[in-house]
C-alpha positions as CSV (number, residue, x, y, z in Angstrom):
1,M,2.5,-13.2,-1.0
2,K,5.0,-10.6,0.2
3,L,3.0,-8.3,2.6
4,L,4.3,-5.1,4.2
5,H,2.5,-4.1,7.4
6,V,3.0,-0.6,8.7
7,D,1.7,0.9,11.9
8,T,1.9,4.6,12.9
9,S,-0.4,5.1,15.9
10,I,1.2,6.6,19.1
11,L,-1.5,4.9,21.3
12,G,0.1,1.4,21.5
13,A,-2.3,-1.2,22.8
14,G,-5.1,1.4,22.9
15,S,-4.9,2.0,19.1
16,V,-7.9,1.3,16.9
17,S,-5.8,1.5,13.7
18,R,-3.3,-1.0,15.1
19,E,-6.1,-3.4,15.9
20,L,-7.5,-3.0,12.4
21,T,-4.2,-3.5,10.6
22,A,-3.6,-6.7,12.6
23,L,-7.1,-8.0,11.6
24,I,-6.5,-7.0,8.0
25,V,-3.1,-8.9,7.9
26,E,-4.7,-11.9,9.5
27,R,-7.5,-11.8,6.9
28,L,-5.3,-11.4,3.9
29,T,-2.8,-14.1,4.9
30,R,-5.2,-16.7,6.1
31,G,-4.6,-20.0,4.2
32,V,-1.8,-18.6,2.0
33,Q,1.9,-18.7,2.2
34,A,2.9,-15.1,3.2
35,E,6.2,-13.4,3.9
36,V,5.3,-10.5,6.3
37,T,7.5,-7.5,6.9
38,Y,6.5,-5.3,9.8
39,R,7.4,-1.7,10.5
40,D,6.3,0.2,13.6
41,L,7.2,3.7,12.7
42,V,6.6,5.0,16.2
43,A,9.0,2.5,17.8
44,E,11.6,2.9,15.1
45,S,11.5,6.8,15.2
46,V,12.1,7.3,11.5
47,L,13.6,10.7,11.0
48,H,11.9,13.5,9.0
49,L,13.1,14.0,5.5
50,T,16.4,15.7,4.7
51,A,18.8,15.4,1.8
52,A,20.8,13.0,4.0
53,T,17.8,10.8,4.8
54,L,16.6,10.5,1.2
55,P,17.1,7.1,-0.3
56,S,20.2,6.7,-2.3
57,A,18.1,6.3,-5.5
58,H,16.7,9.8,-5.1
59,P,18.6,12.4,-7.3
60,A,18.5,15.0,-4.5
61,S,20.3,12.6,-2.1
62,A,23.6,13.8,-3.5
63,L,23.0,17.3,-2.1
64,A,23.8,16.0,1.3
65,G,27.5,15.5,0.4
66,P,29.7,13.1,2.3
67,L,27.8,11.4,5.2
68,D,29.2,10.5,8.6
69,A,28.5,7.1,10.1
70,A,25.2,8.1,11.7
71,A,23.9,9.7,8.5
72,Q,25.0,6.6,6.5
73,A,23.0,4.4,8.9
74,E,19.9,6.6,8.4
75,R,20.4,6.5,4.6
76,A,20.5,2.7,4.8
77,V,17.2,2.7,6.7
78,S,15.7,4.9,3.9
79,D,17.0,2.5,1.3
80,Q,15.5,-0.5,3.1
81,I,12.1,1.2,3.5
82,L,12.0,1.9,-0.3
83,E,13.1,-1.6,-1.1
84,E,10.5,-3.2,1.2
85,F,7.7,-1.2,-0.5
86,I,8.8,-2.0,-4.0
87,A,9.2,-5.7,-3.2
88,A,5.7,-6.0,-1.5
89,D,2.7,-7.4,-3.4
90,T,0.4,-6.1,-0.6
91,V,0.8,-3.2,1.7
92,V,-1.3,-2.7,4.9
93,V,-1.1,0.7,6.5
94,G,-2.5,2.0,9.8
95,A,-3.4,5.7,9.5
96,P,-5.0,7.4,12.5
97,M,-6.0,11.0,11.8
98,Y,-4.0,13.5,14.0
99,N,-4.9,17.2,13.8
100,F,-6.8,16.7,10.5
101,T,-4.1,14.7,8.7
102,I,-1.8,11.7,8.9
103,P,0.9,11.2,11.6
104,S,4.2,12.8,10.9
105,Q,5.8,9.3,11.2
106,L,3.6,8.1,8.3
107,K,4.5,11.2,6.2
108,A,8.2,10.5,6.8
109,W,7.7,6.9,5.5
110,L,5.8,8.1,2.5
111,D,8.5,10.7,1.7
112,R,11.0,7.9,1.3
113,L,8.8,6.1,-1.2
114,A,8.2,9.0,-3.7
115,V,11.4,8.5,-5.6
116,P,11.6,9.3,-9.3
117,G,12.6,6.3,-11.4
118,K,11.4,3.9,-8.7
119,T,7.8,4.6,-7.8
120,F,7.0,7.4,-10.4
121,Q,8.5,9.1,-13.4
122,Y,7.8,12.2,-15.4
123,G,7.0,11.9,-19.0
124,A,5.6,14.0,-21.9
125,N,2.1,13.7,-20.3
126,G,3.2,14.5,-16.8
127,P,3.9,12.1,-13.8
128,Q,3.3,8.4,-14.3
129,G,3.1,6.0,-11.4
130,L,5.4,2.9,-11.4
131,A,3.9,1.0,-8.4
132,G,0.5,0.2,-9.8
133,G,0.7,-3.6,-9.4
134,K,0.3,-3.4,-5.6
135,R,-2.7,-3.9,-3.4
136,V,-2.8,-1.3,-0.7
137,V,-5.3,-1.5,2.3
138,V,-5.4,1.4,4.7
139,A,-7.0,1.3,8.2
140,V,-8.1,4.9,9.0
141,A,-9.2,5.8,12.5
142,R,-10.5,9.2,13.4
143,G,-12.2,10.7,16.4
144,G,-14.8,12.9,14.7
145,F,-17.0,12.6,11.6
146,Y,-15.5,13.8,8.3
147,G,-17.6,12.1,5.6
148,P,-19.4,14.1,2.9
149,E,-22.6,14.2,5.0
150,S,-20.8,15.6,8.0
151,G,-20.2,19.1,6.7
152,A,-16.5,18.7,7.8
153,V,-15.2,17.0,4.7
154,S,-13.0,20.0,3.8
155,A,-11.1,19.4,7.0
156,E,-10.2,15.8,6.2
157,H,-6.6,15.6,5.0
158,A,-5.7,12.0,5.9
159,E,-7.6,9.7,3.6
160,S,-7.7,12.3,0.9
161,Y,-3.9,12.8,1.1
162,L,-3.3,9.0,1.0
163,R,-5.4,8.6,-2.0
164,T,-3.5,11.3,-3.7
165,I,0.0,10.1,-2.9
166,F,-0.7,6.5,-3.7
167,A,-2.4,7.5,-7.0
168,F,0.8,9.5,-7.8
169,M,2.8,6.3,-7.5
170,G,0.3,4.4,-9.7
171,I,-1.9,2.8,-7.0
172,T,-5.2,4.2,-8.1
173,R,-7.5,1.9,-6.1
174,P,-6.3,1.7,-2.5
175,E,-8.8,0.1,-0.2
176,F,-9.9,1.8,3.0
177,V,-11.3,0.4,6.2
178,L,-12.7,3.3,8.2
179,A,-13.5,3.7,11.9
180,E,-14.7,7.3,12.7
181,G,-16.5,9.0,15.5
182,L,-14.3,7.2,18.0
183,A,-14.2,10.2,20.3
184,A,-17.9,11.0,20.0
185,G,-19.0,8.9,22.9
186,D,-19.1,5.1,23.7
187,P,-22.1,4.3,21.5
188,N,-20.5,5.8,18.5
189,K,-17.2,4.1,19.2
190,T,-18.9,0.8,19.6
191,R,-20.7,1.2,16.3
192,A,-17.6,2.4,14.5
193,L,-15.5,-0.6,15.7
194,A,-18.2,-3.1,14.8
195,S,-18.5,-1.5,11.3
196,A,-14.8,-1.5,10.7
197,R,-14.3,-5.1,11.9
198,E,-17.1,-6.2,9.5
199,A,-15.4,-4.3,6.7
200,V,-12.3,-6.3,7.4
201,R,-14.2,-9.5,7.2
202,Q,-15.6,-8.5,3.8
203,L,-12.2,-7.8,2.3
204,A,-11.4,-10.1,-0.6
205,A,-8.7,-12.5,0.4
């Protein structure tokens, strides 16, 4: 198994999504030979998307023109991010909800993956995903309640966005481990953590 593990929370040791992704990776690699690649997108400070930071395989990357040494280094990081994703059989992503959506660090990583000819292509019937053979497991942590029964589902733009972008790349059945209500008092947080940990234990190995 080639597993790509991506964390994006700014909370370090206090992060619920980081705890959950670690548990997920432990669960999925238990008893099997696994090559794990880890990216901490907060520690690495991946830059926001520009023509210069697009992967080389993206047609728009040429718009940046000649690159200086610093820009070439950033382009190389983008190329590596794309290659890691394509090579992975399984991808585990930590996705805390910040201000109703995903962290900007996670958006910057995803922007490097959506490359025509690599993870999707346009055909006569519209876009077609090219990364459909991967298993993707996402740990979502959110402070409030945004499920259908909450009345706030229209404000949820983290899980919904991730489902959309992964489906665009051909991954139509990503798996989600959810911990929500983490900021709604200690009893809610305790229940949310217990439920999420149990969901990890129930993941198919």
